C-alpha positions in Angstrom: 14.4 14.8 53.3 12.9 12.8 56.2 10.5 14.7 58.4 11.8 15.4 61.8 8.6 14.8 63.7 6.8 12.6 66.1 3.2 11.6 66.1 2.7 13.1 69.6 4.1 16.5 68.9 3.0 18.9 66.1 5.8 20.2 63.8 6.5 23.9 64.3 8.7 25.5 61.7 10.0 29.0 62.4 11.5 31.1 59.6 14.0 33.6 60.9 16.2 34.2 64.0 15.6 37.9 64.5 13.9 39.5 67.5 10.5 37.9 66.7 11.7 34.3 66.0 14.3 34.2 68.8 11.9 35.6 71.4 9.3 33.1 70.4 11.7 30.1 70.7 13.1 31.2 74.0 9.7 31.3 75.6 8.0 28.4 73.9 7.4 25.1 75.9 9.7 23.2 73.5 8.9 19.8 75.0 5.4 20.1 73.6 6.6 20.8 70.0 8.8 19.3 67.3 10.5 22.6 66.6 12.7 23.5 63.6 14.4 26.9 63.1 15.4 27.8 59.6 17.8 30.7 59.5 20.5 31.9 57.1 22.8 32.6 60.1 23.5 30.5 63.1 23.2 33.3 65.6 20.9 36.0 66.9 22.1 39.5 66.2 21.3 42.4 68.6 20.7 44.9 65.8 20.2 48.0 67.9 24.0 48.1 68.6 25.1 47.6 65.0 25.9 51.3 64.6 28.2 51.1 67.6 29.9 48.1 66.1 30.5 50.0 62.8 32.4 52.6 64.7 34.2 50.2 67.0 32.8 51.1 70.3 31.6 47.5 70.6 32.9 44.4 68.8 30.6 42.5 66.5 31.0 39.2 68.3 29.9 40.9 71.5 26.4 41.4 70.1 26.0 37.9 68.6 24.5 34.9 70.5 24.8 31.5 68.9 21.4 30.1 68.3 22.2 26.5 69.3 23.6 27.7 72.6 20.4 29.3 73.7 17.9 27.1 71.8 19.2 23.6 72.8 15.9 21.7 72.1 15.4 23.3 68.7 16.6 21.8 65.4 18.6 24.6 63.8 19.0 24.4 60.0 21.1 27.1 58.3 19.4 28.1 55.1 16.7 30.5 53.6 13.2 29.8 52.5 12.6 30.0 48.8 8.9 29.2 48.6 5.9 27.7 50.5 3.7 24.9 49.2 0.4 25.6 51.1 -1.3 22.4 50.1 1.6 20.1 50.9 2.6 22.1 54.0 6.2 22.2 52.9 8.8 25.0 52.6 11.4 24.8 49.9 14.7 26.0 51.2 18.3 26.7 50.0 21.3 25.9 52.2 23.2 28.9 53.6 26.6 27.4 52.8 26.4 24.9 50.0 23.3 26.2 48.3 21.6 22.8 48.3 17.8 22.8 47.8 15.7 20.8 50.3 12.2 20.9 51.8 10.9 21.1 55.4 7.4 20.0 56.4 5.3 21.8 59.0 2.0 21.6 60.8 2.3 25.2 62.1 4.4 27.8 60.3 5.8 31.1 61.7 7.1 33.6 59.2 9.5 36.0 60.9 12.0 36.7 58.1 12.5 40.4 58.7 13.0 42.9 55.9 15.6 44.4 53.6 16.3 47.9 52.3 14.0 49.9 50.1 15.6 51.9 47.3 12.4 53.8 46.3 13.4 53.4 42.6 16.4 55.7 43.0 19.2 54.7 40.6 22.4 53.5 42.2 21.2 52.7 45.7 21.7 49.0 45.3 25.0 49.2 43.6 26.8 52.2 45.3 25.6 52.4 48.9 26.3 50.4 52.1 23.4 49.0 54.1 23.3 48.1 57.8 21.2 44.9 58.4 23.8 42.2 58.9 27.2 41.5 60.5 28.8 41.3 57.0 27.4 44.8 56.1 28.6 46.3 59.4 32.1 44.8 58.8 32.1 46.2 55.3 31.2 49.7 56.5 33.8 49.6 59.2 36.4 48.5 56.7 35.3 51.1 54.3 35.7 53.9 56.8 39.3 52.8 57.6 40.1 52.4 53.9 39.1 56.0 53.3 41.4 57.1 56.0 44.2 55.1 54.4 43.4 56.6 51.0 43.5 60.1 52.4 47.1 59.5 53.5 48.4 59.1 50.0 50.9 61.9 49.4 50.2 64.7 46.9 46.4 64.9 47.3 44.7 68.2 46.8 42.4 69.7 49.5 39.4 68.8 47.4 40.5 65.2 47.0 41.0 65.0 50.8 37.6 66.4 51.5 36.0 64.0 49.0 37.7 60.9 50.5 36.9 62.0 54.1 33.2 62.9 53.6 30.9 60.2 54.9 27.2 60.5 53.8 24.4 58.8 55.8 21.0 58.8 54.0 18.0 58.5 56.3 17.1 60.5 59.4 15.4 57.7 61.4 17.0 56.0 64.4 19.5 53.9 62.4 20.7 56.8 60.3 21.0 59.2 63.2 22.8 56.7 65.4 25.2 55.7 62.5 26.0 59.4 61.8 26.6 60.0 65.5 28.9 56.9 65.9 30.9 57.7 62.8 31.3 61.3 63.9 32.5 60.0 67.4 35.0 57.8 65.6 36.4 60.7 63.6 36.4 63.2 66.5 37.9 60.8 69.1 40.4 58.9 67.0 41.5 61.2 64.1 43.1 63.7 66.5 45.4 61.0 67.8 46.0 58.8 64.8 45.5 61.1 61.9 45.9 64.7 63.2 46.7 66.1 59.7 43.3 64.8 58.4 41.0 66.4 61.0 40.2 69.6 59.1 39.0 67.6 56.1 36.7 65.0 57.7 32.9 65.5 57.7 29.7 63.5 58.2 26.6 64.5 56.2 23.2 63.3 57.2 20.4 63.5 54.5 16.7 63.2 55.3 13.9 63.6 52.8 11.3 64.7 55.4 11.5 68.1 57.1 12.7 66.8 60.5 14.9 64.1 61.9 13.5 61.1 63.9 9.9 61.5 62.8 8.8 58.7 65.1 10.1 60.5 68.2 8.7 63.5 70.0 9.2 66.6 67.9 11.2 68.4 70.6 13.7 65.6 70.7 14.1 65.7 66.9 14.7 69.4 67.1 17.2 68.9 69.9 19.1 66.3 67.8 19.4 68.7 64.9 20.8 71.4 67.1 23.2 69.0 68.8 24.4 67.7 65.4 24.9 71.3 64.3 27.1 72.1 67.3 29.1 68.9 66.7 29.8 69.7 63.1 27.5 67.1 61.5 26.0 68.6 58.3 22.3 67.9 58.4 20.2 68.3 55.3 16.4 67.9 55.9 13.8 68.2 53.2 16.5 66.9 50.8 15.5 64.3 48.3 18.1 62.0 46.7 17.8 61.9 42.9 20.6 59.3 42.2 23.6 57.7 43.7 27.0 57.5 41.9 30.0 55.5 42.9 31.4 58.3 45.1 28.7 60.9 45.0 25.1 61.7 46.0 23.0 63.7 43.5 20.2 65.6 45.2 16.9 66.5 43.5 17.7 70.2 43.8 20.8 69.8 41.6 23.4 69.7 44.4 26.1 67.0 44.1 27.9 65.8 47.3 31.2 64.1 46.5 32.1 61.6 49.2 34.1 58.5 50.1 31.4 56.3 51.6 27.6 56.3 51.5 25.4 54.5 54.0 21.8 54.0 53.1 19.3 53.9 56.0 16.3 55.4 54.4 13.6 52.7 54.6 12.6 49.0 54.5 11.1 46.7 52.0 9.9 43.0 52.1 12.4 40.2 51.5 11.8 38.3 48.2 10.1 35.4 49.9 7.1 37.5 50.9 6.3 38.3 47.3 6.1 34.6 46.4 3.6 33.6 49.0 0.4 34.9 47.3 -0.8 36.3 50.7 -2.4 39.7 51.2 0.0 42.5 52.1 -0.2 46.1 53.1 1.0 49.1 51.1 4.6 48.5 52.2 4.6 44.8 51.2 4.2 43.4 54.8 2.1 40.4 55.4 -1.4 41.3 56.7 -1.9 39.4 60.0 -4.9 39.5 62.3 -5.0 40.3 66.0 -3.7 36.8 66.7 -0.8 37.2 64.3 -2.4 34.7 61.9 -2.6 35.0 58.1 -6.3 35.2 57.3 -5.9 32.7 54.4 -4.1 30.1 56.5 -5.2 29.4 60.1 -2.0 27.5 61.1 0.4 30.2 59.6 1.6 33.1 61.7 3.6 36.2 60.8 5.4 38.5 63.2 8.2 41.0 63.4 9.3 43.4 60.6 7.6 41.3 57.8 4.1 41.5 59.4 1.5 44.3 59.4 -0.5 44.0 62.6 -3.2 46.5 63.8 -4.6 49.6 62.3 -2.5 51.6 61.6 0.1 48.8 61.4 2.7 48.8 64.2 6.2 50.1 63.2 8.9 47.6 62.2 11.0 47.9 65.4 12.9 45.4 67.6 10.5 46.2 70.5 7.4 45.3 68.5 9.0 42.1 67.1 10.2 41.0 70.6 6.7 41.4 72.1 5.1 39.6 69.2 7.4 36.7 69.5 6.8 36.4 73.3 3.0 36.7 72.7 3.1 34.0 70.0 4.9 31.5 72.2 2.2 31.8 74.8 -0.6 31.8 72.2 0.7 28.6 70.6 1.1 26.9 74.0 -2.4 28.0 75.0 -3.9 26.7 71.8 -2.1 23.4 72.3 -3.7 23.1 75.7 -7.1 24.1 74.5 -7.1 27.4 76.4 -8.6 30.6 75.2 -6.1 32.8 73.4 -6.3 36.6 73.8 -5.4 38.9 70.9 -2.0 40.5 70.7 -1.7 43.8 72.5 1.4 46.0 72.0 2.7 47.8 75.1 4.8 50.8 74.1 7.9 51.1 76.3 9.3 54.1 74.6 12.2 54.7 72.3 15.9 55.4 72.7 18.6 56.7 70.4 22.2 57.6 70.7 23.1 61.0 69.2 26.9 61.1 69.8 29.4 62.8 72.2 28.0 60.9 75.2 24.4 62.1 74.7 21.2 60.2 73.9 17.4 60.6 73.6 14.8 58.9 75.8 11.2 59.1 74.5 9.3 57.3 77.1 5.5 57.2 77.7 5.7 59.4 80.9 8.9 61.4 80.3 11.0 62.7 77.5 14.6 63.8 78.0 18.0 64.1 76.4 21.6 64.6 77.2 24.1 62.8 79.4 21.5 61.3 81.8 19.6 59.8 78.8 22.9 58.4 77.6 23.5 56.5 80.8 19.9 55.3 80.7 20.3 54.2 77.0 23.4 52.1 78.0 21.7 50.6 81.0 18.6 49.6 79.0 20.7 48.0 76.2 22.7 46.0 78.7 19.6 44.6 80.3 18.1 43.8 76.8 21.1 41.8 75.7 20.0 38.2 75.6 22.8 36.4 77.6 25.2 37.1 80.5 28.1 36.6 78.0 26.7 39.4 75.7 26.2 41.7 78.7 29.7 41.2 80.0 31.4 41.5 76.6 29.5 44.7 75.6 30.3 46.3 79.0 33.9 45.3 78.6 34.0 46.8 75.1 32.6 50.1 76.3 35.2 50.3 79.1 38.0 49.3 76.8 37.1 51.8 74.1 36.9 54.6 76.8 40.3 53.7 78.3 42.3 52.8 75.3 40.4 54.1 72.3 38.9 52.2 69.4 40.8 49.6 67.4 41.7 51.1 64.1 43.3 48.0 62.6 42.1 47.5 59.1 41.4 43.8 58.1 
């Protein structure tokens, strides 16, 4: 294809529209660059609220922001990178809709392609579990929950059959798994009593974590509080439980126990996307691209990596939205400073703390100066997320969704 470039402006190609890529492009002096964004989706997704969207407390469209609306001076091409030709400075791509193969040239390349799920070699994970990375996956989980409620209404089922269909297993005790378990439990507690009262005694959420505690990245006291809170709410927490295999409607634990269930959500870890393995660049033990303190790949001075696919620092920073957002903002300034001949400082992460929703109107706040939990932390959690949403439209829609769900309940329509 014809290069989309001018002689005056260097060509900047950004792969990915997650927190890192979107943050970079929002802050870059776009008039100084010939900028192209390659993304398989034409929107930015506020992933921290995906568990809420699964349970219907917010709607999926409320946490999407169309890329072209916010990035008006960026050429947005919907597709995925397949490989990179370092000598020709071209990326081979495949179209997101028609699957056509094409190439994009670059003078500066930013790799911000995120990650995917890690199955740790456990049989059945890829085939028999749901994941929570995309809008499509969130829709599938929500539909799966409602389908199990419909299946449980079939006349003539035994108590064991009802329990199997209404047992929902979440594997992974990190923030995503904890929040997903909490949101699903809220859905069952708040809606089943009204819409499916006869099914209430049979419904259960099981949370499985291989380590000895939940939320290992949080303060230990908050992890302990979460386990106690889940126990009071009736969520069955299994820590120190290793998964041996996954079957179509069952989880087999290493100790021999079998948990029959209707739906399995896998939130147990991340792995690199296939593109990373084709680059021939150095990676850390988790398959993330090793980048220096300026987010550059050591082998290629004009190539940068940021977000979940990059390993920066020692030990490497965690793969979180907060890290990715700060790296994107830093890289925008660094690129502009380099363009102007200014000295570029190395990236420095500023930890702002972590938040997690744990259900029943309670949350955790693990901040640098204070750690607390309960209703007050829940109000703080909601306030922070409203401020972090990227547009006034997102903020208004999410706030309206919360009010609507509180006043009228969640929409249980299955489509």
